[in-house]
N, C-alpha and C positions, 0 to 999 in steps of 0.2 A: 806764563805770566803769574808769578807767585809773590805774595806779600805776606809779611809776618808782623807780629806785634812786639812792642816793647812792654815788659810786664808791669803795667800800671793799671790794675783792675779798677773798674768803676763799680761803685756800690749799688748802682741802680739796676733794676731788672724789668724794664718795660719791653713789651713785645713790639717789634717794628711793624709798621703797616706793610702788608704784603699785597701785591697786585691780585685782584680777584681772578680766580682760575675756575671759571664756570663756562657754561655754554654761550654766554654772551661774548666770550673771548674766543676768537677763531683759532687760537693756537694754545688753548688751555689744556691742562691735565685735569680731568675730572677726578675729584677726590671723594666722591660719594662713598659712604661706608655702609655696608650691609650686615656687618657682624658687630655685636655689642661687646662691651668689656666682659671678660670671663668672670663668672661669679666668684671664683677663688683664683686671684692672679698668681698664686704661688704654685698652682698645679703644673707639673711638668717642667718646673724651673730648677736651676741649680741652686740659686740663692736669690735674695732680694737685690744683691749687687751684681750678680752675674745671672740674669734671667735665663739665658740659653747660651750654648756655644755660639760664638760669633756675635754675641750681644753683651754690652755692658750698660749699667745704669748710670744715671747722673751722679749718684752718690759714690759709686766706684771711681768714676773719672775724677771727681773733685778731690778724692784722697790720693790720687796718683798723678796729679798735674806735674809734680816735680820729678817724676821718674826719668832717669837719664835716657832710657831707650824708647820713650814715648814720643810719637808724632801725631798731632791732632790735625785733621783736615776738615775744613768747612766747605761743603758742597752745595750751599743754598743756591737756588736758581729758579727762574721762571721763564718758561718757553716764550711767553708773550712779551716779556721785557728782559732781554738777555743781559742787560747791565744791572738788573735789580739785585742779584745775589752778591755781586762784588760791592755794590753800594751799601748793602746791609752789612756785609763783612767789615767794610771800612768804617761804618758807624758804630758797630758793636759786635764782638765775637767772644768765644771762649778763650781765656788766656792760653797762649801757646799755639793757637791754631794758625795754620797757613790756609790760603784759599786756592782751590782749584776749580776752574771754570769748565762747565760741561762742553761748551762749544770750542773753547780755545785749548784746553788741557786734556780733556777726557774723550775727545773725538779727533778724527783725522780730516783730511781734505775731502770736501764734497765733490763728487763727480756726477755725471748724468745718471749713472746707476750706482748702486751700493748703499743707498739710504741716506737719510738726513743727518745721522750721527754715526758715520763709519768709525771703526775702531782706530785709535791713534797708531801711527807707525811706531813699531817697538823701540827703535833707537831714540826717537824723539821723546816718546813717553818715558823711557828710562832716564833721559836727561831731565825731564820735568820732575820726576820723583827724586832724583839726585839733588836737584836744586831745592826741593821741599824738605831735604834733610833725612830722607828715608834710606836706610842701609839694608842691603841684603846680608844674609848670614855669611860669615867667613870662618876660617879656622880659628880666628882670634876673638871673634865677637858674635853675639846673637843678632838675629835680624831685628829691625825696629818693630815695635808694636804700634800699628797704625789704628787710630780711632777716628772714624768718619761720621759726620753728622750732616743733616740738612734740616729743612723745615717743611718737608713734603712727604712724610710717612715712608721714608727710605727711597723715594722715587729716583733721586740723584745720587744719594750716598751709596745705594746698593750697586750702582754702576761702577763706582770706584772699588767697592768691596770685591766685585767680580773681576774687574780688570787687574787688580793686584794679584789675585789668585791665578788668573789666566797667565800672568807673567811670572808665575812661580813663587809669589810672596804670600805665604799663608797666614802670617801673623797680622791679621786685620780683623777688626770688629766694628760693629755699628753701635751708635749711641741710642739706646732705647728712649723713645719720646723726643729725640732730636733737640733742636734749639728751643722749642717751646717747653719741653720738659725741663731743660736746664734752667730756663728763666723761672718756671713755676717753682722750682726748688729753692730759688733765691740765691743761687751760686754766683760768683763774681763774673763780670764781663769787662771788656776793655775796648776802647776805640783807638788806642794808640798804635800807630803803624810804624814799622821801620823796614827797610829792605833786608830780606834774609841774607842777601849776598850783594855787595855793592857792584855797580856796573863794571868797575875796573879791577875787581878782585878776582883772583883765580882760585881762591879758597873754596873748596867743595864741602858742603855740610854733610852730605850723604854719599853713598856709593851704591847705586842700584844696578844690579846685573840681572837682566831678564833671563828667565828659563821658561821658554814658551811651552804651553800645553795646547798645541795646535789641534788636538783632537777634541777640544771643548767647543769648537765652532763648526758650523756648516754654512754653505752659501746657497744661492738660488739654484745653481746647477745640481747640487747634491739633492736638494729637496725635489726638484723635478724628476730626477732619476729614481727617487724612492717613493713618489706619491702613490703609486699603486701597491707598494709593499704592505702586507697585512699587519706588520708589526710597527709601522710608523705611527707615532702619536704626536700630532702637532697641537701645541698649546698657544692660543691667542690670549695675550694678557690685557688687551684693551677693554674698555667698558662695553657692556652688552650692545648698546646702540651702534657703536662703531663696528663691532664684530658683525652685527646683523646687516650692516650697510644702510641703516636708517639715518645716520648722521656721520658726517666726516668733516671735521673742522680744519684739518691740516693738509692731508694728501689729496691729490686730484681725482682719485678713484675711491669709491666706497666698497666695502665688502671684506672678505677674508679669504685666506688661502684654502682651496678645496680640502675638505676633510678635517679642518681644524676644529678643536673644541675650545670653549671659552671659559677662562678662569681669570676674572678681573684682578689686577694686581692690588687694588685697594683693599681687598678682603684679607690680606695677610696681616694687617694691623687693625686695632680698634680706631675709633674716631679721633683719639688723642695721639695717635702715632706710636702706640706701644704694641709690640709684636704679640700675637696670640700664642697660646701655649702649644706644646708639642701635640697634645691630643686634638686641639682645634685645627692645627695644620694637617694632621692626619685625616681629620674629618673632611677637610677641604678636598683632599685628593682621593678619598675613599672609592669613588666611582671611576677614577681614571684607569683606563686599560693599561695592562703591562705592555712593554715594547720599547722601541727606540724613541725616546722622548726629546722633542725639539721645542724650545720656547721662543716666541717672538712677540713683538708689540708693534708700535708704530715705527720706531727707529732704533730698537736694540737697547733702550734705556730702562724703562720700567719692567721689561721682561726679567731683568736681574732681580727684582723683588720676588718674582715667582721662583726663580732659581734658588734664592735663599729659602723660601718656604718649602720647596721640595727637599732641600738638604735637611731642614729642621724636621720635616715629617718622617724622615728615615731614622731618626734617633729613637732610642728606647726610653719611654717616659720614666721607667723605674731606674734607669742608669744612663742619663742623658749626656754623659761626658763624651766629647769627641776630640780626636787629635786635630792639631792645626791643619794637617794635610788630608783631612777627610775628603774623599773625592766627590765631585758632583756627578750625579747619575744622569742629568739631562744636559743637552747641548744648547747653545745659543745660536740663533740665526741673527747675526748683527744687523744686517740690512733691513730685516723685518718687512712689514707691509709697505713701507715707503720705497724699498728696493723692489719688492715683488710687483707692485702696481706700476712701477716706472717702465715696465716692459709692455704694458697694455695700451 
């Protein structure tokens, strides 16, 4: 379900009211921040416009809005109000952006097991990306550069960042500061919508051909078979209270997978949603044991923020350039805790 805009930017820059996402909401994402803004935000960064590989600034995006190979994707979402993100997109969004919905576009069919947000079926996901105007690389043209944003400190945008790379598309970056940062910079927005592709038209804006990296994921059976392995490092990305089993707002069982260590996804960014420097990402993971790293969360969504953080932490602060195809050293357990606890 994809919609796009007609380029009639609005001069206003008001932040839309977002549903409260705190403990009072039983399906909320806790966005508590425990790390502050770096004293020098340029440390470990490529430039002010390209803070890190896989990250672009609002200033960079504003100057590249007309690039022919650019596709902007709005991933705003709220777990407690599934229609909120689309409603906000239809009210106001970055010029040129299409909208992809976590439940409808970035997830597959829910079954008794497999988690609350199973990965989308590759053929259907490829069709979604094709309809969004995203091109894979061909002998005649380069792949689309996809810029993804949300309003939740990469919580949902990182899911698409990871999904695209999992499907073999490496030209994808995240908008630092997200929607809030775009508005704060005073850049144009638009409420004008038009269908990217009319219902009766067979014209295809993009041509996405998945090239799966199946070794980037593991399932419950794999984890069970490796739980006693000395080199298995399970990373739980949820907030500490959920990890400790003191509080569980969504899933029927509280707790964590045996042996998992806790690295809350919210600490990848500062309170305003800007990614922390390479040095700070390295500090986050300094005590993580070496081994086979597997990341999970509640349903395989916010774990992708930690996968981004791990990738950034492996860069050299003195020479942080990374190729588009820089491999991920950690795997995702897509079903995550919602799949694991469904067997209990």
